[in-house]
C-alpha positions in Angstrom: -3.4 50.6 -54.0 -2.5 48.6 -57.0 -0.2 46.3 -55.0 -3.0 45.8 -52.5 -5.4 44.9 -55.3 -2.9 42.5 -56.9 -2.0 40.8 -53.7 -4.8 38.2 -53.6 -4.1 37.2 -57.4 -0.5 36.8 -56.8 -1.1 34.7 -53.6 -3.6 32.6 -55.6 -1.0 31.8 -58.3 1.5 30.8 -55.6 -1.0 28.5 -54.0 -2.1 27.0 -57.3 1.6 26.4 -58.4 2.1 24.7 -55.0 -1.0 22.5 -55.5 0.0 21.6 -59.0 3.6 20.8 -58.4 3.5 19.9 -54.7 0.1 18.6 -54.0 1.5 15.1 -53.5 -1.0 12.9 -55.6 -4.1 12.9 -53.4 -2.5 15.6 -51.3 -3.5 14.5 -47.7 -0.2 16.1 -46.5 -0.5 19.1 -48.4 -4.2 19.9 -47.3 -2.9 21.8 -44.2 -0.3 23.9 -45.8 -2.4 24.9 -48.8 -5.6 25.3 -46.8 -3.7 27.4 -44.2 -2.2 29.6 -47.1 -5.5 30.1 -48.7 -7.0 31.0 -45.2 -4.2 33.5 -44.3 -4.7 35.2 -47.8 -8.3 35.3 -47.4 -8.2 36.9 -44.0 -5.7 39.4 -45.1 -7.8 40.3 -47.9 -10.9 40.6 -45.8 -9.1 42.9 -43.3 -7.7 45.1 -46.1 -10.5 45.0 -48.7 -13.6 44.1 -46.9 -16.3 41.6 -47.8 -16.6 40.4 -51.4 -19.9 40.5 -53.3 -22.1 37.3 -53.6 -20.5 35.4 -50.8 -23.9 33.8 -50.3 -23.2 31.8 -53.3 -20.8 29.6 -51.4 -23.2 28.7 -48.5 -24.2 25.3 -50.2 -20.4 24.5 -50.4 -19.9 25.5 -46.7 -22.9 23.6 -45.6 -21.6 20.5 -47.5 -18.3 20.8 -45.6 -20.3 21.0 -42.3 -22.4 18.0 -43.2 -19.4 15.9 -44.0 -18.0 16.9 -40.5 -21.2 15.9 -39.0 -21.2 12.5 -40.6 -18.2 11.6 -38.4 -20.9 10.9 -35.8 -22.3 7.8 -37.7 -19.5 7.1 -40.2 -18.1 3.6 -40.6 -14.7 5.2 -41.3 -14.7 8.4 -39.0 -11.1 9.3 -39.6 -11.6 9.5 -43.2 -14.8 11.5 -42.8 -12.7 14.1 -41.0 -10.3 14.3 -43.8 -13.1 14.6 -46.3 -14.6 17.5 -44.2 -11.2 19.2 -44.2 -11.0 18.7 -48.0 -14.5 20.4 -48.7 -13.3 23.2 -46.2 -10.1 23.8 -48.2 -12.1 23.9 -51.5 -14.4 26.4 -49.9 -11.5 28.6 -48.9 -10.3 28.5 -52.5 -13.6 29.4 -53.9 -14.0 32.2 -51.4 -10.5 33.6 -52.4 -11.8 33.4 -55.9 -14.6 35.9 -55.2 -11.9 38.6 -54.6 -10.6 38.0 -58.3 -14.0 38.8 -59.8 -12.5 41.9 -61.5 -9.3 40.2 -62.5 -10.5 37.2 -64.5 -8.5 38.1 -67.6 -5.2 38.2 -65.4 -6.5 34.9 -63.9 -6.8 33.3 -67.3 -3.4 34.5 -68.4 -1.7 33.3 -65.3 -3.4 30.0 -65.5 -2.2 29.7 -69.2 1.4 30.1 -67.7 1.0 27.8 -64.8 -0.7 25.0 -66.9 1.9 25.4 -69.6 4.7 24.9 -67.1 2.9 21.8 -65.7 2.6 20.3 -69.3 6.3 21.0 -70.2 7.4 19.5 -66.9 5.3 16.5 -67.4 6.6 15.8 -70.8 10.2 16.7 -69.6 10.0 13.8 -67.2 9.9 11.4 -70.2 12.8 13.0 -71.7 15.0 13.3 -68.4 13.9 10.5 -66.2 15.2 12.1 -62.9 12.7 15.1 -63.3 9.8 12.6 -63.0 11.2 10.8 -59.9 9.2 7.8 -59.0 6.9 8.4 -62.0 9.6 8.0 -64.5 9.1 4.2 -64.8 5.3 4.4 -65.1 4.1 3.8 -68.8 1.4 6.5 -68.5 2.2 10.1 -68.1 1.2 11.2 -64.5 3.8 13.7 -63.2 3.6 16.3 -61.6 -0.1 15.6 -60.4 0.5 12.0 -59.4 -2.2 10.2 -61.4 -2.8 10.1 -65.1 -6.5 10.7 -65.2 -6.1 13.8 -63.1 -3.2 14.9 -65.3 -5.5 14.5 -68.2 -8.0 16.7 -66.5 -5.4 19.4 -66.1 -5.0 19.1 -69.8 -8.7 19.6 -70.2 -8.3 22.8 -68.1 -5.5 24.0 -70.4 -7.4 23.4 -73.7 -10.1 26.2 -73.7 -7.4 28.5 -72.2 -5.1 27.8 -75.0 -7.7 28.3 -77.7 -8.5 31.6 -76.1 -4.8 32.5 -75.9 -4.4 31.7 -79.5 -6.8 34.3 -80.4 -4.5 36.9 -78.9 -1.0 35.3 -79.3 -1.3 32.8 -82.1 2.0 31.1 -81.5 1.8 31.0 -77.8 -1.8 29.5 -77.9 -0.9 26.9 -80.5 2.3 25.7 -78.5 0.2 25.4 -75.3 -2.5 23.4 -77.4 0.3 21.2 -78.9 2.0 20.5 -75.4 -1.2 19.4 -73.9 -2.5 17.3 -76.9 0.7 15.3 -76.6 0.4 15.1 -72.8 -3.2 14.0 -73.1 -2.6 11.1 -75.3 0.2 9.9 -73.3 -1.9 9.8 -70.2 -3.9 7.1 -72.0 -6.9 8.4 -70.2 -10.0 7.7 -72.3 -12.1 9.8 -69.9 -9.8 12.8 -70.1 -9.6 12.8 -73.9 -13.4 12.5 -74.2 -13.8 15.5 -71.9 -11.2 17.4 -74.0 -13.3 16.7 -77.2 -16.4 18.0 -75.6 -14.6 21.1 -74.2 -13.0 21.7 -77.7 -16.5 21.5 -79.4 -18.1 23.7 -76.7 -15.4 26.3 -77.3 -15.8 26.2 -81.2 -19.7 26.4 -80.8 -19.8 29.3 -78.2 -16.7 31.4 -78.7 -17.8 32.9 -82.1 -14.2 32.0 -83.4 -14.9 28.6 -84.7 -12.5 29.0 -87.7 -9.7 30.4 -85.7 -10.2 27.7 -82.9 -10.2 24.9 -85.5 -7.1 26.1 -87.3 -5.3 26.2 -83.9 -6.4 22.6 -83.2 -5.2 21.5 -86.6 -1.9 23.4 -86.3 -1.1 21.8 -82.9 -3.0 18.5 -83.4 -1.2 17.3 -86.5 2.3 17.4 -85.2 1.1 16.3 -81.9 -0.4 13.1 -83.4 2.9 12.3 -85.2 4.8 12.9 -81.8 2.5 10.7 -79.9 2.7 7.9 -82.5 6.4 8.0 -82.2 6.3 7.9 -78.5 4.2 4.7 -78.4 6.9 3.2 -80.6 9.5 3.8 -77.9 9.1 1.4 -75.0 11.0 3.2 -72.5 8.8 6.3 -73.1 5.3 4.5 -73.0 6.2 1.2 -71.6 7.7 -0.2 -68.3 10.5 -2.6 -67.4 13.2 -0.8 -69.4 16.8 -0.2 -68.1 17.9 3.2 -66.9 20.2 3.5 -69.8 17.4 2.8 -72.3 15.2 5.3 -70.7 17.8 7.9 -71.0 18.6 7.1 -74.6 15.0 6.8 -75.8 14.0 9.8 -73.7 16.5 12.0 -75.3 15.2 10.7 -78.7 11.7 11.7 -77.5 12.9 15.0 -76.5 14.2 15.8 -80.0 11.0 14.6 -81.6 9.0 16.9 -79.0 11.1 19.9 -80.2 10.6 19.2 -83.8 6.9 18.8 -83.3 6.8 22.1 -81.6 8.7 23.7 -84.4 6.1 22.2 -86.8 3.3 23.5 -84.7 4.8 27.0 -84.8 5.1 26.9 -88.6 1.6 25.8 -89.0 0.5 28.5 -86.7 1.8 31.1 -89.0 -0.2 29.8 -92.0 -3.0 32.1 -93.1 -6.3 31.3 -91.3 -9.2 30.4 -93.5 -12.0 32.8 -93.8 -15.2 31.5 -92.4 -18.0 31.9 -94.9 -21.6 30.6 -94.5 -20.8 27.9 -97.1 -17.8 26.6 -95.2 -19.7 26.8 -91.9 -22.4 24.6 -93.5 -19.8 22.3 -94.9 -18.3 21.9 -91.4 -21.8 21.2 -89.7 -22.4 18.5 -92.4 -18.9 17.0 -91.9 -19.5 17.0 -88.2 -22.9 15.4 -88.6 -21.6 12.7 -90.8 -18.8 11.8 -88.3 -21.4 11.7 -85.4 -23.7 9.5 -87.5 -20.9 7.1 -88.4 -19.9 6.9 -84.8 -23.5 6.2 -83.8 -23.9 3.5 -86.5 -20.6 1.8 -85.5 -21.7 2.1 -81.7 -25.0 0.5 -82.6 -23.5 -2.5 -84.3 -21.3 -3.2 -81.4 -23.6 -1.9 -78.8 -24.4 -5.4 -76.9 -20.8 -6.4 -76.8 -19.6 -2.9 -75.7 -22.2 -3.0 -73.0 -21.1 -6.3 -71.7 -17.4 -5.2 -71.6 -18.4 -1.9 -69.9 -20.4 -3.6 -67.1 -17.7 -6.3 -66.5 -15.4 -6.4 -63.6 -12.3 -7.0 -65.8 -9.2 -4.9 -65.5 -8.2 -2.7 -68.3 -4.6 -2.6 -69.5 -2.6 0.5 -69.1 -1.0 0.1 -72.7 -2.2 1.9 -75.8 -4.7 -1.0 -76.3 -6.8 0.8 -73.6 -7.9 3.3 -76.2 -10.0 0.5 -78.0 -11.3 -1.1 -74.8 -14.9 -0.5 -73.8 -14.3 -1.8 -70.3 -15.1 0.6 -67.4 -12.3 -0.7 -65.2 -14.6 -1.9 -62.5 -16.5 1.6 -62.5 -19.9 0.0 -63.3 -19.5 -2.5 -60.4 -18.5 0.4 -58.0 -21.3 2.6 -59.1 -23.9 -0.2 -58.4 -22.2 -0.8 -54.9 -22.6 2.9 -54.1 -26.2 2.9 -55.1 -26.9 -0.2 -52.9 -25.3 1.5 -50.0 -27.4 4.5 -50.5 -30.6 2.4 -50.4 -29.6 1.1 -47.1 -28.7 4.5 -45.6 -30.7 7.0 -47.7 -30.7 10.0 -45.2 -27.1 10.3 -44.0 -25.3 7.6 -45.9 -22.3 5.7 -44.6 -20.2 8.7 -43.8 -18.1 11.0 -45.9 -15.1 9.2 -47.4 -16.3 5.7 -46.3 -16.8 3.9 -49.7 -13.7 2.0 -49.2 -15.5 -0.2 -46.6 -18.7 -0.4 -48.6 -16.4 -1.8 -51.6 -14.6 -4.3 -49.4 -18.0 -5.6 -48.1 -19.4 -6.5 -51.6 -16.4 -7.1 -53.7 -15.9 -10.5 -55.4 -12.2 -10.3 -56.2 -9.1 -9.4 -54.3 -8.1 -7.3 -57.3 -11.1 -5.0 -56.8 -9.9 -2.2 -54.5 -10.7 1.4 -54.4 -11.4 4.3 -52.0 -14.1 6.0 -54.1 -16.7 4.8 -56.7 -15.3 7.1 -59.3 -18.4 9.2 -59.6 -18.6 12.2 -57.3 -22.5 12.7 -57.2 -23.0 9.0 -56.6 -20.2 8.9 -54.0 -21.8 11.8 -52.0 -25.2 10.1 -52.4 -23.7 6.8 -50.9 -21.6 8.5 -48.3 -23.5 11.5 -47.1 -27.1 10.5 -48.1 -29.9 12.8 -49.7 -28.8 15.6 -47.7 -25.0 15.6 -48.8 -26.0 14.9 -52.3 -28.6 17.9 -52.5 -25.8 20.1 -50.9 -23.3 19.0 -53.6 -25.8 19.6 -56.5 -26.7 23.0 -55.0 -23.0 24.0 -54.7 -22.1 22.8 -58.1 -25.3 24.2 -59.7 -25.0 27.6 -58.3 -21.3 27.9 -59.2 -22.0 26.7 -62.8 -24.9 28.9 -63.3 -23.1 31.9 -62.0 -20.0 31.1 -64.1 -21.8 30.7 -67.3 -20.3 33.5 -69.5 -20.0 34.2 -73.2 -17.0 36.7 -73.1 -13.7 35.3 -74.5 -11.5 34.6 -71.5 -14.4 34.0 -69.1 -15.8 31.5 -71.5 -12.5 29.6 -71.3 -12.6 29.8 -67.5 -16.2 28.6 -67.4 -15.3 25.6 -69.7 -12.5 24.8 -67.1 -15.0 24.6 -64.4 -17.4 22.6 -66.6 -14.5 20.1 -67.4 -13.9 19.5 -63.7 -17.7 18.8 -63.1 -17.9 16.4 -66.1 -14.7 14.5 -65.2 -15.9 14.1 -61.7 -18.8 12.0 -62.9 -16.0 9.2 -64.0 -13.2 9.8 -61.7 -11.8 10.8 -58.2 -11.0 14.4 -58.8 -12.3 15.5 -55.3 -9.4 13.6 -53.7 -6.9 15.7 -55.8 -6.2 19.2 -54.7 -4.0 19.7 -57.7 -7.2 19.8 -60.0 -9.8 20.8 -57.4 -8.0 24.0 -56.1 -7.9 25.5 -59.7 -11.5 24.5 -60.4 -12.9 26.0 -57.2 -10.8 29.3 -57.4 -11.9 29.8 -60.9 -15.5 29.0 -60.1 -15.4 31.5 -57.2 -13.9 34.2 -59.5 -16.6 33.7 -62.1 -19.4 33.6 -59.3 -18.2 37.0 -57.8 -19.1 40.3 -59.2 -16.9 43.5 -59.2 -18.7 45.7 -56.7 -17.9 48.1 -53.8 -17.1 46.1 -50.7 -18.2 46.7 -47.2 -15.3 47.2 -44.9 -15.1 45.2 -41.7 -14.8 46.7 -38.3 -11.8 45.8 -36.1 -14.0 43.6 -34.0 -15.3 41.7 -37.0 -11.7 41.2 -38.2 -10.9 39.9 -34.8 -13.8 37.5 -34.9 -12.8 36.2 -38.4 -9.4 35.6 -37.0 -10.6 33.5 -34.3 -12.9 31.6 -36.8 -9.8 31.2 -38.9 -7.7 29.8 -35.9 -10.4 27.2 -35.3 -10.3 26.2 -39.0 -6.4 25.8 -38.9 -6.9 23.6 -35.9 -9.4 21.4 -37.8 -6.8 21.0 -40.6 -3.8 20.6 -38.3 -4.9 17.9 -35.9 -5.4 15.2 -38.4 -2.1 16.0 -40.0 -0.5 15.9 -36.7 -2.1 12.7 -35.7 -1.0 11.0 -38.9 2.5 12.4 -38.6 3.0 11.1 -35.0 1.3 7.9 -35.7 3.9 7.3 -38.4 6.8 8.2 -36.1 5.5 6.0 -33.4 5.2 3.1 -35.9 8.8 3.5 -37.0 10.3 4.1 -33.5 12.3 1.1 -32.2 12.1 2.3 -28.6 8.8 0.9 -27.2 8.4 3.5 -24.3 9.0 6.4 -26.8 6.8 4.8 -29.3 3.9 4.5 -26.9 4.3 8.1 -25.8 4.3 9.2 -29.4 1.3 7.0 -30.2 -0.6 8.5 -27.4 0.1 12.0 -28.5 -1.0 11.0 -32.1 -4.3 9.6 -30.4 -4.7 12.8 -28.4 -4.5 14.9 -31.6 -6.8 12.7 -33.7 -8.7 10.3 -31.5 -10.5 8.8 -34.5 -7.3 7.2 -35.9 -6.7 3.4 -35.3 -3.0 3.4 -36.2 -1.9 5.0 -32.8 -3.8 2.4 -30.9 -2.4 -0.5 -33.0 1.1 0.8 -32.3 0.6 1.2 -28.6 -0.8 -2.3 -28.3 2.1 -3.8 -30.4 4.6 -2.2 -28.2 3.4 -3.6 -24.8 5.6 -5.8 -22.8 5.8 -9.4 -24.0 4.2 -11.0 -20.8 0.8 -11.8 -19.6 0.0 -8.4 -18.3 1.3 -6.7 -21.5 -0.6 -9.1 -23.7 -3.8 -8.4 -21.8 -3.2 -4.7 -22.1 -2.6 -5.1 -25.8 -5.7 -7.2 -26.3 -7.8 -4.6 -24.5 -6.3 -1.9 -27.0 -7.0 -4.1 -30.1 -10.6 -4.7 -28.9 -11.1 -0.8 -28.4 -10.1 -0.4 -32.0 -12.8 -2.8 -33.1 -15.3 -1.0 -31.0 -14.2 2.3 -32.7 -14.8 1.1 -36.1 -16.8 -2.1 -36.0 -17.4 -2.0 -39.7 -13.7 -1.9 -40.5 -12.5 -5.5 -41.5 -8.9 -4.4 -40.8 -9.7 -3.6 -37.3 -10.9 -7.1 -36.7 -8.0 -8.6 -38.8 -5.4 -6.8 -36.6 -7.0 -8.2 -33.4 -7.1 -11.7 -34.9 -3.5 -11.4 -36.0 -2.4 -10.7 -32.3 -4.7 -13.4 -30.8 -2.9 -15.9 -33.2 0.4 -14.8 -31.8 -0.6 -15.6 -28.2 1.3 -18.4 -26.5 4.9 -19.9 -26.9 6.8 -19.4 -30.1 5.6 -22.1 -32.7 2.3 -22.7 -31.0 -1.1 -22.5 -32.6 -2.3 -19.5 -30.8 -5.7 -19.4 -29.3 -8.1 -20.7 -32.1 -11.3 -20.6 -30.2 -10.4 -17.0 -29.0 -9.6 -15.8 -32.5 -12.4 -17.4 -34.4 -15.0 -14.7 -33.7 -12.6 -12.0 -34.9 -11.6 -13.9 -38.1 -15.3 -14.6 -38.8 -16.2 -10.9 -38.4 -13.2 -10.1 -40.8 -14.4 -12.5 -43.4 -17.9 -11.3 -43.2 -16.8 -7.6 -43.9 -14.3 -8.6 -46.6 -14.9 -12.1 -47.9 -12.5 -11.6 -50.9 -9.2 -10.4 -49.6 -6.1 -12.4 -50.1 -6.6 -15.8 -48.5 -3.4 -15.5 -46.3 -4.8 -12.3 -44.8 -7.5 -14.1 -42.9 -9.5 -16.8 -44.7 -7.0 -19.5 -44.3 -6.4 -18.7 -40.6 -10.2 -18.7 -40.2 -10.5 -22.1 -41.8 -7.8 -23.6 -39.6 -9.5 -22.0 -36.4 -12.8 -23.4 -37.5 -11.4 -26.9 -37.9 -9.9 -26.7 -34.5 -13.1 -25.5 -33.0 -15.1 -28.2 -34.9 -12.9 -30.9 -33.2 -14.3 -30.0 -29.8 -10.9 -29.4 -28.2 -10.6 -26.4 -25.8 -7.9 -23.7 -26.3 -4.5 -24.5 -24.9 -4.1 -23.5 -21.1 -1.9 -20.4 -22.0 -4.9 -18.8 -23.5 -6.9 -18.8 -20.2 -5.8 -15.4 -19.1 -7.1 -13.8 -22.3 -10.4 -15.3 -22.4 -13.5 -13.0 -21.9 
């Protein structure tokens, strides 16, 4: 019986490890495998253990996944909407799996400490031994193994309350975990991640009833971490870019020595006697904190106007240590305004899940301004899924947070992990990273559930659940197969085989444009082939009429019609180029604007298209 009871927990740890270390940045390719793994574990647990308590808590999240899928019908970017629906489905599966762990929250917290500790050590080791970080070894900001610095910082936010809880049971281990992630947090140069860490640390000190112990742990870990981080920023090969391989190895090993020395210092400080918290000391701490906050408010008020101007500007923020002193939002304020504007135009259903990329292209004022998301999850869902999706998101998060709010030691740490995810999602793209979303939703599910007798399922009910599971696997697998076959078709040098593979990709995921483009590009280079290709390119514009790249790809082909070195078909191509620039007026000029101006000059001259364009007109 014990092995049966432990199986969901062990499976959950395997899945979380795979998400953390193999999620592949935004993790589009890993959604299938992680989702299928979570689903298989869930079905096996349902069959062996029965239904968990409080499954109804996940109904809003399930409805949100269904609404994202429904938004495919009106989405400006339907293939991306399918991927977003799949992503919501996978997070639902992780939350449902978490319901079965309601009686094992202490083991879940301990296991997360081990997993997050391994992730932190691996991340820092990538700066010591460059091959471990792979492609991330040359980036100035710490990002491996998650793939992006801000999301790695969120992993550090997850680890912080758990490390403070662990320090209460195993002082040295908790202090070392805190030390590792304080260093890693600083090296991500993530202002939002560090701000969330401060909020979570204060919340732990205020709610745990162990403020003195927590503060001692933070000091024991933070003091050596601050020294190590300062040394790291003085090593260009560790926190800079453009350094030679030999320099990265030399300075990396030096940084490794400093890291180990800092860890030794943290262990020594952890052994120091903990101060006894008396009412006088508590009052002194409150006064000191109040003075620090007041000083911060005064400084902020003096620079408020200038800071606001920098925050609302569309200036890019440097990735160096100077980022810490910058008040710029790195385009976020601009993106938030565009998302709101899109919502006002489509208030009920939005523009379709995952479609903000096209909204941003439509309104941007610089080719440097490119993003797939507005970096604010509630605002993103308001813009992309309308009031309905926004309400479902609030209901899903609100129910899970309300159910997860606990005061017990390890459960408080787990609750603060979930809270960190919710807070960080207000300023970043965490929904797109399974490496941070999977732990958050699994933990939220575990805290939302309740240990209770479970109702066994009948064999028929298990069979029905397996059938539903098969349908869900297909929903995850078809976009994955479509993308895989589309990539194979694009790289295949054999036209006949490439067209066959492209058609197979289109059959798997009929919402993708890439297979249609590949099939068009591999048509024979004659009049009949060009007409067939032109029809395919036009079909792509009909599938996604709001996608500027569909029009640009059509225009690029129309410009190649005719003998080598000719001017193409300016009158034929002008409408497509005009549509492209209407949908994205600030892309790089050579991607369409220059060609449109040349075509316009030709049209304004009154000359007809060359005779070789006649078969393609109409």
